[in-house]
VEXTITOR-389422 format. One record per residue (C-alpha): chain; x, y, z. Coordinates in steps of 0.2 Angstrom, whole numbers. Layout:
BEGIN
@cadena->A east->X north->Y up->Z
...
//
This chain:
BEGIN
@cadena->A east->0 north->0 up->0
@cadena->A east->7 north->17 up->-5
@cadena->A east->7 north->31 up->8
@cadena->A east->-1 north->43 up->-3
@cadena->A east->-11 north->39 up->-19
@cadena->A east->-18 north->52 up->-31
@cadena->A east->-29 north->44 up->-45
@cadena->A east->-36 north->56 up->-60
@cadena->A east->-37 north->71 up->-47
@cadena->A east->-47 north->85 up->-55
@cadena->A east->-50 north->101 up->-45
@cadena->A east->-59 north->116 up->-52
@cadena->A east->-61 north->134 up->-48
@cadena->A east->-77 north->141 up->-58
@cadena->A east->-74 north->137 up->-76
@cadena->A east->-55 north->133 up->-75
@cadena->A east->-47 north->116 up->-71
@cadena->A east->-32 north->119 up->-58
@cadena->A east->-29 north->101 up->-57
@cadena->A east->-33 north->90 up->-73
@cadena->A east->-34 north->71 up->-71
@cadena->A east->-18 north->70 up->-61
@cadena->A east->-11 north->53 up->-55
@cadena->A east->4 north->49 up->-44
@cadena->A east->9 north->39 up->-29
@cadena->A east->21 north->42 up->-15
@cadena->A east->29 north->28 up->-4
@cadena->A east->34 north->26 up->14
@cadena->A east->53 north->31 up->16
@cadena->A east->53 north->42 up->1
@cadena->A east->55 north->60 up->-2
@cadena->A east->43 north->65 up->-16
@cadena->A east->46 north->82 up->-23
@cadena->A east->31 north->90 up->-32
@cadena->A east->38 north->103 up->-45
@cadena->A east->29 north->115 up->-56
@cadena->A east->28 north->133 up->-62
@cadena->A east->17 north->145 up->-51
@cadena->A east->-1 north->141 up->-56
@cadena->A east->3 north->123 up->-60
@cadena->A east->-9 north->116 up->-47
@cadena->A east->3 north->111 up->-34
@cadena->A east->-5 north->119 up->-19
@cadena->A east->-23 north->113 up->-24
@cadena->A east->-15 north->95 up->-26
@cadena->A east->-8 north->96 up->-8
@cadena->A east->-23 north->104 up->-1
@cadena->A east->-33 north->89 up->-8
@cadena->A east->-21 north->77 up->1
@cadena->A east->-22 north->86 up->17
@cadena->A east->-41 north->86 up->17
@cadena->A east->-43 north->104 up->14
@cadena->A east->-49 north->104 up->-4
@cadena->A east->-63 north->93 up->-11
@cadena->A east->-59 north->85 up->-28
@cadena->A east->-72 north->87 up->-42
@cadena->A east->-67 north->71 up->-49
@cadena->A east->-55 north->57 up->-45
@cadena->A east->-49 north->50 up->-28
@cadena->A east->-36 north->54 up->-16
@cadena->A east->-30 north->42 up->-2
@cadena->A east->-17 north->46 up->11
@cadena->A east->-13 north->31 up->23
@cadena->A east->-27 north->22 up->14
@cadena->A east->-39 north->35 up->21
@cadena->A east->-50 north->48 up->12
@cadena->A east->-43 north->64 up->18
@cadena->A east->-60 north->73 up->20
@cadena->A east->-72 north->59 up->25
@cadena->A east->-60 north->52 up->37
@cadena->A east->-50 north->68 up->42
@cadena->A east->-52 north->64 up->61
@cadena->A east->-42 north->48 up->59
@cadena->A east->-30 north->56 up->46
@cadena->A east->-25 north->72 up->56
@cadena->A east->-15 north->64 up->70
@cadena->A east->-5 north->54 up->58
@cadena->A east->1 north->68 up->46
@cadena->A east->12 north->84 up->48
@cadena->A east->9 north->100 up->38
@cadena->A east->23 north->114 up->37
@cadena->A east->15 north->130 up->31
@cadena->A east->26 north->142 up->20
@cadena->A east->23 north->156 up->33
@cadena->A east->12 north->161 up->47
@cadena->A east->1 north->151 up->58
@cadena->A east->11 north->154 up->75
@cadena->A east->6 north->166 up->88
@cadena->A east->20 north->180 up->87
@cadena->A east->22 north->181 up->106
@cadena->A east->26 north->162 up->109
@cadena->A east->43 north->155 up->112
@cadena->A east->49 north->140 up->102
@cadena->A east->49 north->127 up->116
@cadena->A east->31 north->134 up->122
@cadena->A east->26 north->132 up->104
@cadena->A east->32 north->114 up->103
@cadena->A east->25 north->110 up->120
@cadena->A east->8 north->116 up->115
@cadena->A east->8 north->107 up->99
@cadena->A east->13 north->91 up->108
@cadena->A east->-1 north->92 up->119
@cadena->A east->-13 north->89 up->103
@cadena->A east->-5 north->71 up->101
@cadena->A east->-6 north->55 up->110
@cadena->A east->12 north->51 up->107
@cadena->A east->22 north->66 up->103
@cadena->A east->40 north->68 up->100
@cadena->A east->50 north->76 up->115
@cadena->A east->49 north->96 up->112
@cadena->A east->67 north->99 up->119
@cadena->A east->74 north->86 up->109
@cadena->A east->65 north->92 up->93
@cadena->A east->71 north->109 up->97
@cadena->A east->89 north->103 up->97
@cadena->A east->86 north->94 up->82
@cadena->A east->82 north->108 up->72
@cadena->A east->96 north->118 up->80
@cadena->A east->85 north->131 up->89
@cadena->A east->91 north->128 up->107
@cadena->A east->101 north->145 up->107
@cadena->A east->85 north->155 up->104
@cadena->A east->73 north->146 up->116
@cadena->A east->70 north->162 up->125
@cadena->A east->66 north->172 up->110
@cadena->A east->48 north->175 up->104
@cadena->A east->42 north->170 up->87
@cadena->A east->42 north->188 up->81
@cadena->A east->60 north->190 up->86
@cadena->A east->66 north->175 up->77
@cadena->A east->74 north->177 up->59
@cadena->A east->65 north->171 up->44
@cadena->A east->76 north->156 up->43
@cadena->A east->73 north->152 up->62
@cadena->A east->54 north->153 up->60
@cadena->A east->56 north->141 up->46
@cadena->A east->65 north->128 up->56
@cadena->A east->53 north->130 up->70
@cadena->A east->38 north->128 up->57
@cadena->A east->46 north->112 up->53
@cadena->A east->48 north->106 up->71
@cadena->A east->30 north->110 up->74
@cadena->A east->25 north->100 up->59
@cadena->A east->35 north->85 up->66
@cadena->A east->31 north->85 up->84
@cadena->A east->17 north->73 up->81
@cadena->A east->28 north->59 up->74
@cadena->A east->19 north->59 up->57
@cadena->A east->19 north->45 up->45
@cadena->A east->16 north->57 up->31
@cadena->A east->24 north->75 up->31
@cadena->A east->19 north->89 up->19
@cadena->A east->33 north->102 up->18
@cadena->A east->28 north->119 up->9
@cadena->A east->45 north->127 up->3
@cadena->A east->55 north->122 up->20
@cadena->A east->70 north->131 up->15
@cadena->A east->63 north->147 up->9
@cadena->A east->73 north->162 up->17
@cadena->A east->85 north->150 up->26
@cadena->A east->103 north->152 up->26
@cadena->A east->116 north->140 up->19
@cadena->A east->119 north->132 up->36
@cadena->A east->100 north->131 up->40
@cadena->A east->96 north->123 up->22
@cadena->A east->109 north->110 up->25
@cadena->A east->101 north->106 up->41
@cadena->A east->84 north->105 up->35
@cadena->A east->90 north->94 up->21
@cadena->A east->98 north->82 up->31
@cadena->A east->83 north->82 up->43
@cadena->A east->72 north->77 up->27
@cadena->A east->83 north->63 up->23
@cadena->A east->83 north->56 up->41
@cadena->A east->64 north->57 up->41
@cadena->A east->64 north->47 up->24
@cadena->A east->76 north->34 up->33
@cadena->A east->64 north->33 up->47
@cadena->A east->51 north->27 up->36
@cadena->A east->40 north->44 up->34
@cadena->A east->34 north->48 up->17
@cadena->A east->39 north->67 up->14
@cadena->A east->30 north->77 up->1
@cadena->A east->41 north->92 up->-3
@cadena->A east->35 north->107 up->-13
@cadena->A east->48 north->118 up->-18
@cadena->A east->55 north->130 up->-31
@cadena->A east->73 north->127 up->-27
@cadena->A east->77 north->114 up->-40
@cadena->A east->94 north->111 up->-33
@cadena->A east->86 north->107 up->-16
@cadena->A east->75 north->94 up->-25
@cadena->A east->90 north->86 up->-35
@cadena->A east->99 north->85 up->-18
@cadena->A east->85 north->77 up->-7
@cadena->A east->71 north->69 up->-17
@cadena->A east->70 north->51 up->-21
@cadena->A east->57 north->54 up->-34
@cadena->A east->50 north->70 up->-43
@cadena->A east->34 north->73 up->-50
@cadena->A east->33 north->88 up->-62
@cadena->A east->16 north->96 up->-66
@cadena->A east->10 north->110 up->-77
@cadena->A east->-7 north->117 up->-80
@cadena->A east->-13 north->104 up->-67
@cadena->A east->-7 north->89 up->-78
@cadena->A east->7 north->77 up->-75
@cadena->A east->21 north->81 up->-87
@cadena->A east->35 north->69 up->-81
@cadena->A east->40 north->59 up->-65
@cadena->A east->55 north->49 up->-60
@cadena->A east->70 north->49 up->-50
@cadena->A east->81 north->64 up->-52
@cadena->A east->95 north->53 up->-60
@cadena->A east->82 north->46 up->-73
@cadena->A east->75 north->63 up->-77
@cadena->A east->93 north->71 up->-79
@cadena->A east->100 north->57 up->-88
@cadena->A east->86 north->57 up->-101
@cadena->A east->90 north->65 up->-118
@cadena->A east->106 north->72 up->-111
@cadena->A east->119 north->62 up->-119
@cadena->A east->124 north->73 up->-134
@cadena->A east->129 north->90 up->-126
@cadena->A east->142 north->97 up->-115
@cadena->A east->137 north->110 up->-102
@cadena->A east->150 north->122 up->-94
@cadena->A east->151 north->137 up->-84
@cadena->A east->163 north->152 up->-89
@cadena->A east->163 north->171 up->-89
@cadena->A east->148 north->178 up->-97
@cadena->A east->149 north->184 up->-115
@cadena->A east->161 north->172 up->-123
@cadena->A east->164 north->172 up->-142
@cadena->A east->152 north->157 up->-145
@cadena->A east->154 north->159 up->-164
@cadena->A east->173 north->157 up->-162
@cadena->A east->171 north->143 up->-150
@cadena->A east->158 north->134 up->-162
@cadena->A east->171 north->135 up->-176
@cadena->A east->184 north->126 up->-165
@cadena->A east->171 north->113 up->-159
@cadena->A east->163 north->111 up->-176
@cadena->A east->146 north->112 up->-166
@cadena->A east->133 north->125 up->-161
@cadena->A east->138 north->134 up->-145
@cadena->A east->124 north->143 up->-135
@cadena->A east->124 north->154 up->-120
@cadena->A east->108 north->147 up->-112
@cadena->A east->110 north->160 up->-97
@cadena->A east->124 north->172 up->-92
@cadena->A east->140 north->162 up->-89
@cadena->A east->131 north->145 up->-93
@cadena->A east->134 north->138 up->-110
@cadena->A east->129 north->122 up->-120
@cadena->A east->138 north->114 up->-135
@cadena->A east->128 north->103 up->-145
@cadena->A east->141 north->89 up->-147
@cadena->A east->145 north->71 up->-141
@cadena->A east->154 north->72 up->-124
@cadena->A east->169 north->62 up->-129
@cadena->A east->186 north->64 up->-122
@cadena->A east->193 north->73 up->-138
@cadena->A east->178 north->86 up->-138
@cadena->A east->180 north->90 up->-119
@cadena->A east->199 north->92 up->-122
@cadena->A east->196 north->104 up->-136
@cadena->A east->185 north->114 up->-125
@cadena->A east->197 north->115 up->-111
@cadena->A east->211 north->119 up->-123
@cadena->A east->201 north->133 up->-130
@cadena->A east->197 north->141 up->-114
@cadena->A east->215 north->138 up->-107
@cadena->A east->223 north->148 up->-123
@cadena->A east->213 north->162 up->-119
@cadena->A east->216 north->162 up->-100
@cadena->A east->197 north->159 up->-96
@cadena->A east->192 north->150 up->-81
@cadena->A east->181 north->134 up->-81
@cadena->A east->168 north->135 up->-67
@cadena->A east->158 north->119 up->-71
@cadena->A east->158 north->105 up->-83
@cadena->A east->144 north->93 up->-86
@cadena->A east->146 north->81 up->-99
@cadena->A east->131 north->71 up->-105
@cadena->A east->121 north->76 up->-89
@cadena->A east->108 north->89 up->-87
@cadena->A east->103 north->98 up->-71
@cadena->A east->85 north->95 up->-64
@cadena->A east->83 north->114 up->-68
@cadena->A east->87 north->110 up->-87
@cadena->A east->74 north->96 up->-87
@cadena->A east->61 north->106 up->-78
@cadena->A east->63 north->121 up->-91
@cadena->A east->62 north->111 up->-105
@cadena->A east->47 north->100 up->-99
@cadena->A east->38 north->115 up->-94
@cadena->A east->40 north->124 up->-110
@cadena->A east->35 north->109 up->-120
@cadena->A east->18 north->110 up->-113
@cadena->A east->15 north->128 up->-119
@cadena->A east->-2 north->136 up->-115
@cadena->A east->-16 north->124 up->-112
@cadena->A east->-33 north->131 up->-114
@cadena->A east->-45 north->131 up->-99
@cadena->A east->-59 north->118 up->-100
@cadena->A east->-76 north->123 up->-94
@cadena->A east->-84 north->112 up->-81
@cadena->A east->-98 north->113 up->-70
@cadena->A east->-94 north->123 up->-54
@cadena->A east->-85 north->114 up->-40
@cadena->A east->-94 north->107 up->-24
@cadena->A east->-90 north->116 up->-9
@cadena->A east->-79 north->108 up->5
@cadena->A east->-87 north->97 up->17
@cadena->A east->-84 north->109 up->32
@cadena->A east->-78 north->128 up->32
@cadena->A east->-58 north->128 up->36
@cadena->A east->-62 north->141 up->49
@cadena->A east->-58 north->136 up->66
@cadena->A east->-50 north->120 up->61
@cadena->A east->-32 north->118 up->66
@cadena->A east->-20 north->113 up->52
@cadena->A east->-7 north->100 up->59
@cadena->A east->9 north->110 up->62
@cadena->A east->0 north->127 up->64
@cadena->A east->-7 north->136 up->79
//
């Protein structure tokens, strides 16, 4: 049994389908990254899995439970990290964790969790006194205090410094090793490449591609060389040397449409060395996840909205209902 199962999920707002027959699964012990441009349907999809959005069509199962009909059973078993807000500004980190721990039958130890997210040194500060990165780490701790079997993390490293990002990424991997299914939404494709076991790319509410980061980055990338160098290289001159098209895909980032053989790589590095130009990065026959994402989402183009009947209202109002991981 998968930890989460989304089958032909459709969610509409008025006449527009935000999510269009989307299907994927997530397993226990797996970090699943949900990627897509703004407006792709990521938030609506996650809200359906959390039980805050009723599907127009299709089914969603989390821990083999219906997130809306069986929400009382599901809520104690999931953790939700909001991107911002949801915490009383005058509360201190340990107090917030102790409060949230009281909502669960078998919570994690608040002090140990505070240590785990590296916030012991600010335990006497209030929420409003914490930096943005420290608030993110506390929000993550609040989502985990109930020992969830599935954790939904929305942009967990947004606004976090380098050390904080490394700590959060390590903690996410530890959760997967402990058997938790982690659903990660992020715009940081480097983060997804580093921590995700599997990636689901959606655009205009539809599934574009899914697979492991290695599978996605290896597909279709065997006949090019990518490298970093100072912006504004004479790509025409380099192209004559390489006998191949050379493109500056972004400032200081270049692509050579040629087989990444040792001879071709040597020709490239010799050309740069003769002009005393530094080589910042070299990827032969391998794309970055960002390259795959941009290509896949550009391929889809504009998908016209499909008019359907107005959506059914949610079973209950969200007012007054506590989302796991939020006060």
